[in-house]
Wavefront OBJ file of the C-alpha trace (Angstrom):
o trace
v 1.478 -7.676 14.978
v 1.341 -9.453 11.526
v -2.252 -8.857 11.065
v -4.756 -5.631 11.539
v -7.062 -7.627 13.259
v -6.795 -11.093 15.236
v -4.760 -13.789 14.011
v -5.098 -14.090 10.111
v -4.923 -12.025 7.132
v -8.088 -10.466 6.462
v -10.178 -7.895 4.614
v -8.777 -4.992 6.855
v -5.387 -5.937 5.657
v -6.309 -5.660 2.568
v -8.209 -2.350 2.767
v -5.071 -1.314 4.785
v -2.514 -2.396 2.251
v -4.069 -0.945 -0.461
v -3.736 2.890 1.341
v -0.356 2.561 1.950
v 0.412 1.371 -1.473
v -1.901 4.374 -2.330
v -0.370 6.849 -0.664
v 3.203 5.880 -2.122
v 1.767 6.176 -5.409
v -0.507 9.210 -5.166
v 1.389 10.821 -2.805
v 4.625 10.157 -2.465
v 5.813 14.085 -1.000
v 4.447 12.942 2.069
v 6.892 10.118 3.681
v 4.749 8.289 5.817
v 7.280 5.398 6.088
v 9.594 7.638 8.097
v 6.705 8.879 10.224
v 5.081 5.334 11.272
v 8.144 2.782 10.630
v 6.035 -0.159 12.114
v 3.109 0.362 9.171
v 6.380 0.315 7.071
v 7.707 -2.746 8.106
v 3.777 -4.035 7.465
v 3.687 -2.613 4.002
v 6.971 -4.381 3.627
v 5.531 -7.722 4.453
v 2.365 -7.006 2.838
v 4.593 -6.213 -0.633
v 5.534 -10.003 -0.263
v 2.675 -11.311 -0.735
v 2.226 -12.310 -4.586
v -1.402 -10.900 -4.594
v 0.130 -7.477 -3.799
v 3.402 -7.687 -5.981
v 0.936 -8.855 -8.572
v -1.005 -5.864 -7.712
v 1.098 -3.211 -7.800
v -0.397 0.468 -8.792
v 2.236 2.900 -10.140
v 1.978 6.271 -11.517
v -0.284 7.170 -14.317
v 0.357 9.739 -16.687
v -2.709 11.136 -18.766
v -1.616 12.413 -21.994
v -4.836 12.444 -24.140
v -7.391 15.585 -23.801
v -10.437 13.781 -22.136
v -12.451 16.356 -23.974
l 1 2 3 4 5 6 7 8 9 10 11 12 13 14 15 16 17 18 19 20 21 22 23 24 25 26 27 28 29 30 31 32 33 34 35 36 37 38 39 40 41 42 43 44 45 46 47 48 49 50 51 52 53 54 55 56 57 58 59 60 61 62 63 64 65 66 67
């Protein structure tokens, strides 16, 4: 399937794509791509969309003390 629900890109695709990218950034030791190859292909297709490519998260390192 090309989309999470129905035949068009929807909020379900945004939510799922965001979660998959979050897992890759925040939990890199969990190789979900290997365990779920269909989700991996789906995530790669979403990442080709300009809206996803332009908002790709990156790991952050907090260096300054907060308090």
